[in-house]
C-alpha positions in Angstrom: -75.3 -155.5 -1.2 -72.8 -154.4 -3.2 -70.9 -157.0 -5.2 -68.9 -156.8 -8.9 -68.9 -158.8 -12.0 -66.2 -159.8 -14.2 -67.3 -160.2 -17.9 -65.6 -161.7 -20.8 -65.6 -160.0 -23.8 -68.0 -162.2 -25.4 -67.9 -164.7 -28.4 -70.1 -166.3 -31.0 -71.5 -170.2 -30.2 -71.9 -171.6 -33.4 -73.8 -174.7 -33.9 -71.7 -178.1 -32.9 -71.9 -179.8 -36.5 -72.8 -178.1 -40.1 -76.3 -176.6 -40.5 -78.3 -175.8 -43.7 -77.4 -172.4 -45.2 -80.8 -171.4 -46.6 -82.9 -168.1 -46.4 -86.1 -168.8 -44.5 -89.1 -166.7 -44.4 -91.0 -165.7 -41.2 -94.6 -165.8 -40.4 -97.2 -163.2 -40.7 -97.2 -162.8 -36.7 -93.2 -163.1 -36.5 -93.3 -160.0 -38.9 -95.3 -157.7 -36.9 -93.4 -154.7 -36.2 -94.2 -154.8 -32.6 -92.4 -158.0 -32.4 -89.1 -156.1 -33.5 -87.5 -156.0 -29.9 -85.7 -158.1 -27.5 -87.0 -160.0 -24.4 -84.9 -159.8 -21.6 -85.1 -162.4 -18.5 -82.7 -163.3 -15.7 -82.9 -167.4 -14.8 -81.3 -168.4 -11.0 -80.1 -171.6 -10.7 -77.9 -173.7 -7.9 -74.4 -174.7 -8.9 -73.4 -177.2 -11.0 -71.0 -179.6 -10.0 -67.7 -177.6 -9.6 -66.5 -174.0 -10.6 -66.5 -173.2 -13.9 -69.0 -176.0 -14.7 -72.0 -173.8 -15.7 -70.3 -172.0 -18.1 -68.5 -174.7 -19.9 -71.4 -177.0 -19.8 -73.9 -174.8 -20.9 -71.9 -173.4 -23.7 -71.6 -176.9 -25.3 -75.3 -177.6 -24.8 -75.9 -174.4 -26.5 -73.7 -175.3 -29.5 -75.8 -178.7 -29.6 -79.0 -177.6 -29.6 -78.3 -174.8 -32.3 -77.9 -177.8 -34.6 -81.9 -178.7 -34.6 -82.4 -175.2 -33.8 -80.0 -173.6 -36.7 -82.1 -170.5 -37.7 -81.3 -168.9 -34.1 -78.0 -169.0 -35.2 -78.6 -166.5 -38.2 -79.5 -163.1 -38.8 -82.6 -161.2 -39.3 -82.7 -159.5 -43.3 -84.8 -157.6 -44.9 -84.5 -156.6 -48.5 -88.2 -154.4 -48.2 -90.1 -153.1 -45.5 -92.5 -156.1 -46.1 -90.2 -159.0 -46.5 -88.5 -159.7 -43.3 -86.5 -163.1 -43.3 -84.1 -165.0 -41.8 -80.6 -166.2 -43.2 -79.1 -169.0 -41.9 -75.8 -168.3 -42.0 -74.5 -170.4 -38.7 -72.7 -167.6 -37.3 -74.1 -168.3 -33.7 -75.5 -166.9 -30.9 -73.5 -164.5 -28.7 -72.0 -166.2 -25.2 -70.6 -163.9 -22.2 -68.9 -165.6 -19.4 -68.8 -164.0 -16.1 -68.0 -164.2 -12.2 -69.3 -162.7 -9.5 -67.5 -161.7 -6.2 -69.9 -163.1 -3.9 -72.4 -166.3 -3.2 -75.8 -166.3 -4.2 -76.9 -166.9 -0.8 -75.3 -163.4 0.2 -77.4 -161.6 -2.3 -80.8 -163.4 -1.4 -80.9 -165.4 -4.6 -82.3 -162.4 -6.0 -85.6 -162.9 -4.9 -85.8 -159.1 -4.2 -86.5 -158.3 -7.7 -86.2 -154.3 -6.8 -82.7 -154.8 -6.0 -81.2 -156.6 -8.7 -78.4 -154.9 -10.9 -79.5 -156.1 -14.2 -77.0 -154.4 -16.3 -74.3 -156.9 -14.6 -76.1 -159.8 -15.2 -77.4 -159.5 -18.7 -75.2 -159.8 -21.7 -73.5 -156.7 -23.5 -74.0 -156.6 -27.2 -71.3 -157.3 -29.6 -69.3 -154.0 -30.5 -71.2 -152.4 -33.5 -67.6 -152.9 -35.5 -68.2 -156.6 -35.8 -71.1 -156.2 -38.3 -73.2 -158.9 -36.9 -76.4 -158.7 -34.5 -77.4 -162.2 -33.0 -81.0 -163.3 -32.6 -79.9 -164.6 -29.1 -77.4 -163.1 -26.7 -76.7 -165.0 -23.1 -74.6 -164.3 -20.1 -73.8 -167.0 -17.8 -72.6 -165.4 -14.2 -71.0 -168.3 -11.7 -71.2 -166.9 -8.0 -68.8 -168.3 -5.5 -70.0 -171.6 -4.9 -73.4 -171.9 -4.5 -75.2 -170.8 -7.7 -75.5 -169.0 -11.4 -77.8 -166.7 -13.0 -78.3 -167.0 -16.8 -79.2 -163.4 -18.7 -81.0 -164.1 -21.8 -81.7 -161.6 -24.3 -83.8 -163.3 -27.3 -85.3 -161.7 -30.4 -89.4 -161.5 -30.2 -89.5 -161.9 -33.9 -88.0 -165.3 -34.1 -90.0 -166.9 -30.8 -92.8 -166.4 -28.4 -92.4 -167.3 -25.0 -93.3 -170.6 -25.4 -90.7 -171.2 -28.0 -87.5 -169.6 -25.9 -88.6 -171.7 -23.2 -88.9 -174.7 -25.7 -85.5 -173.7 -26.9 -83.9 -173.4 -23.3 -85.5 -176.6 -22.4 -83.5 -178.1 -25.5 -80.2 -177.2 -24.0 -80.8 -178.2 -20.6 -81.6 -182.0 -22.4 -78.1 -181.5 -24.0 -76.6 -180.3 -20.6 -78.0 -183.7 -19.2 -76.5 -185.9 -21.6 -79.1 -186.5 -24.1 -77.9 -187.8 -27.5 -81.4 -186.7 -29.2 -84.3 -184.2 -28.1 -87.4 -185.2 -26.4 -89.5 -182.9 -29.0 -87.9 -181.9 -32.4 -88.2 -178.4 -33.3 -90.8 -177.7 -35.9 -90.4 -174.1 -38.3 -93.5 -174.0 -40.1 -93.7 -170.5 -40.6 -96.4 -170.6 -43.3 -99.4 -171.6 -41.3 -101.1 -168.0 -42.1 -101.5 -166.6 -45.3 -99.5 -163.4 -45.7 -101.4 -160.5 -46.4 -101.0 -158.8 -49.9 -101.0 -155.4 -48.2 -99.0 -154.5 -45.4 -101.4 -154.0 -42.3 -100.7 -150.7 -40.8 -99.3 -152.6 -37.4 -97.1 -150.7 -35.2 -96.2 -150.3 -31.7 -97.2 -146.5 -31.3 -98.4 -143.8 -33.7 -95.4 -141.8 -34.9 -97.1 -138.8 -33.9 -97.4 -140.2 -29.9 -96.6 -137.9 -27.4 -94.8 -139.9 -24.8 -95.9 -139.6 -21.2 -93.1 -138.0 -18.9 -93.7 -140.6 -15.7 -92.0 -143.5 -14.7 -93.8 -146.7 -13.4 -92.6 -148.3 -10.0 -91.7 -152.1 -9.9 -93.6 -153.9 -7.2 -94.0 -157.6 -6.3 -97.1 -159.6 -4.7 -96.5 -162.8 -3.7 -99.5 -164.9 -3.0 -98.8 -168.3 -1.3 -100.9 -171.6 -2.9 -102.9 -172.0 0.1 -104.0 -168.3 -0.5 -104.9 -168.7 -4.5 -106.8 -171.9 -3.3 -108.8 -170.1 -1.0 -109.7 -167.1 -3.3 -111.0 -169.3 -6.2 -113.3 -171.0 -4.0 -114.1 -167.7 -2.4 -114.9 -165.9 -5.9 -115.8 -168.5 -8.1 -114.3 -171.8 -7.9 -113.9 -172.7 -11.6 -111.8 -169.9 -12.8 -108.2 -170.2 -13.5 -105.5 -168.5 -11.0 -104.6 -166.3 -13.9 -108.1 -165.2 -14.1 -108.7 -164.5 -10.5 -105.2 -162.5 -10.4 -105.9 -160.5 -13.1 -109.1 -159.6 -12.1 -107.9 -158.5 -8.8 -105.3 -156.3 -10.2 -107.3 -154.9 -12.9 -110.4 -153.6 -10.4 -107.9 -152.6 -7.9 -105.2 -150.7 -10.0 -108.2 -148.8 -11.4 -109.4 -147.8 -8.0 -106.1 -147.0 -6.6 -104.8 -144.8 -9.7 -108.1 -142.8 -9.2 -108.8 -141.3 -13.1 -110.7 -138.6 -11.6 -114.4 -137.8 -11.8 -114.3 -138.1 -15.6 -115.7 -141.4 -16.7 -112.4 -143.1 -18.8 -112.4 -146.4 -20.3 -109.9 -148.7 -18.9 -108.2 -151.8 -20.9 -106.9 -155.1 -19.8 -104.8 -156.7 -22.7 -103.2 -160.1 -22.7 -101.8 -162.5 -25.2 -103.4 -165.9 -25.5 -101.5 -168.8 -27.4 -103.1 -169.7 -30.8 -101.6 -172.9 -31.7 -104.6 -175.3 -31.3 -106.7 -172.3 -33.2 -104.6 -172.9 -36.7 -106.0 -175.5 -39.0 -104.7 -177.7 -38.9 -103.3 -177.2 -35.3 -99.7 -176.3 -35.0 -97.3 -179.6 -34.3 -95.8 -180.3 -30.9 -92.2 -178.6 -30.9 -93.4 -175.2 -33.3 -91.5 -172.7 -31.7 -92.4 -169.4 -33.5 -94.9 -166.7 -32.3 -98.7 -167.8 -32.6 -100.5 -165.7 -30.1 -103.3 -163.2 -30.2 -104.3 -160.0 -28.0 -107.4 -160.4 -25.8 -108.8 -156.7 -24.9 -111.1 -156.6 -22.6 -112.6 -152.5 -22.3 -114.7 -151.5 -19.2 -115.2 -147.8 -17.9 -113.5 -146.9 -14.3 -117.1 -146.7 -13.1 -118.2 -150.1 -14.0 -115.1 -151.7 -12.8 -115.4 -149.8 -9.4 -119.0 -151.2 -9.2 -118.5 -154.4 -10.1 -117.5 -157.7 -8.0 -114.0 -159.6 -8.4 -116.4 -162.6 -9.7 -118.1 -160.0 -12.5 -114.6 -159.0 -13.4 -113.5 -162.8 -14.0 -116.4 -163.2 -15.9 -115.4 -160.3 -18.6 -112.3 -162.0 -18.7 -113.5 -165.4 -19.5 -116.1 -163.9 -22.1 -113.3 -162.0 -23.5 -111.3 -165.6 -24.0 -114.5 -167.2 -24.9 -114.5 -164.5 -28.3 -110.8 -165.4 -29.1 -111.4 -168.3 -31.6 -113.6 -166.2 -33.8 -111.7 -162.7 -33.5 -108.4 -164.8 -34.3 -110.3 -166.2 -37.5 -111.1 -162.9 -38.5 -107.8 -161.7 -38.3 -106.3 -164.5 -40.1 -108.6 -164.2 -43.0 -108.3 -160.4 -43.5 -105.4 -161.2 -46.1 -105.8 -157.9 -47.9 -104.6 -155.7 -45.4 -107.7 -154.2 -44.4 -107.1 -154.5 -40.9 -106.3 -150.6 -40.8 -109.7 -149.9 -41.2 -110.3 -150.5 -37.7 -108.4 -150.7 -34.6 -105.5 -153.3 -34.9 -105.5 -155.6 -32.3 -101.7 -155.9 -32.0 -101.6 -152.2 -31.2 -104.0 -151.3 -28.8 -104.1 -147.9 -27.4 -100.8 -146.9 -25.0 -101.2 -145.2 -22.0 -101.9 -145.2 -18.1 -105.5 -146.9 -18.8 -104.5 -149.7 -20.4 -102.9 -152.7 -18.4 -100.7 -155.2 -20.2 -100.9 -158.6 -18.4 -99.2 -162.0 -19.0 -98.9 -165.3 -18.0 -95.7 -167.0 -17.5 -96.4 -170.1 -15.1 -97.1 -172.1 -18.0 -94.5 -171.3 -20.6 -91.6 -173.7 -19.5 -89.0 -171.7 -18.4 -89.6 -173.0 -14.8 -88.9 -176.4 -15.8 -85.4 -175.8 -17.5 -83.0 -178.0 -15.9 -79.1 -177.9 -16.8 -78.0 -180.9 -14.6 -79.3 -179.8 -10.7 -82.8 -179.2 -11.1 -85.3 -176.2 -12.3 -84.5 -172.6 -11.8 -84.8 -171.1 -8.2 -86.7 -168.8 -10.0 -87.2 -166.7 -13.4 -87.3 -162.9 -13.3 -88.6 -160.8 -16.5 -86.8 -157.5 -17.3 -89.0 -154.5 -17.6 -89.4 -153.6 -21.2 -90.9 -150.0 -20.8 -91.0 -147.4 -18.1 -94.2 -146.3 -19.6 -96.3 -149.2 -20.5 -98.1 -150.4 -17.8 -97.4 -154.1 -17.3 -97.5 -157.3 -15.1 -96.4 -160.8 -15.3 -98.1 -163.8 -13.2 -95.3 -166.1 -12.4 -94.4 -168.4 -10.0 -92.8 -168.2 -6.4 -89.1 -168.8 -6.0 -88.5 -172.3 -5.3 -89.5 -174.4 -3.1 -92.3 -172.2 -2.1 -95.3 -172.7 -3.8 -97.8 -170.0 -5.4 -97.9 -166.8 -7.6 -95.4 -164.2 -8.0 -97.4 -161.0 -9.3 -94.3 -158.9 -10.7 -96.0 -155.5 -12.2 -94.7 -152.1 -13.1 -98.0 -150.6 -13.5 -98.5 -147.5 -11.6 -96.8 -144.2 -10.6 -94.8 -143.7 -7.2 -98.0 -142.0 -5.6 -100.0 -145.0 -6.6 -97.9 -147.7 -5.1 -98.9 -147.7 -1.8 -103.1 -147.3 -2.3 -102.4 -150.3 -5.0 -100.7 -152.8 -2.7 -102.8 -151.9 0.2 -105.7 -152.8 -1.7 -104.4 -155.9 -2.9 -103.3 -157.1 0.5 -106.7 -156.2 1.8 -108.2 -158.9 -0.9 -105.7 -161.7 -0.9 -105.4 -161.8 2.7 
């Protein structure tokens, strides 16, 4: 369905009360060049009590949340290539108010992700002549009578997924009338030693020739009873993420048909490492603290392995995480460049990135009328194969696998193979 959205020109929302002026150091992980990007998401909610309530309620709650989370109202600053910091200027975050010319129900509450007009629902950036670059940009689009969509753009340098969800939950608490947060935010970006030499971490080599393909979006919905049946069928003592990741990796490898050549395939996912730090990071920490888990296997091995065996590959890789993370942490002299950088795995059609969103906390955010109907990730790249293990739109229970990991002519073989397994 075609509809239009009217947007405000946008404005800054500063902290509700005075906040400290300071320049704060970022952690070793925050400073990784691969995180110099924005993560974008859509959060679909039922309407608050009256027209305009969502925009005014969230704007005020956002302002209040920026008092304890005052670094988010600041700006990135960099005096040299290896010295990225946060200037706590108190300028604020960018906020856009918008209205749609239809109800949320008339567009199916955007359950069909492939038809979402992201440009209408995501915030535009401030004009370049304004001279500021906010760390957080938010757009609240109210639909006619039955709901609203929050479009969010978050600078990955300052928060990982857990941290961004923690901040949104804080906004939700203030929107519901809280005077104090249940969990106070913790900065503590000095939990790892800084390397004396800058590791050669980058998103991709400068001489990389980018592929000319575009990856196609697909959703695969797996009801809760299917998930439970799969876990019992294949292993019993595995997580939903492990079983879904194994099914996707194995069947994607077969669907793309890498030819007669025995190619090395990689699966990469990112593990929370807050409990692996010594001492463990406290509740309330909202920075980046994760480490990539990389699993390699030839396409022949994956073809010949059962789903149970692929799950075991994933579990064995997870078991190696504490040692691999500790080795990386103790590498304070920047010697990581002598071997493959764990934060810069090879990019290309043979590497699949997968993330678990069900436990981040986005699905618990409540601005006054309950948690979101669903949360929609926005594709970050059309050439990096990726998948997100999320939740089915409420009130359904189960998993929605949102993926852009194959070219157009590989979509149907992939969907057919996975549907056969999960059914």
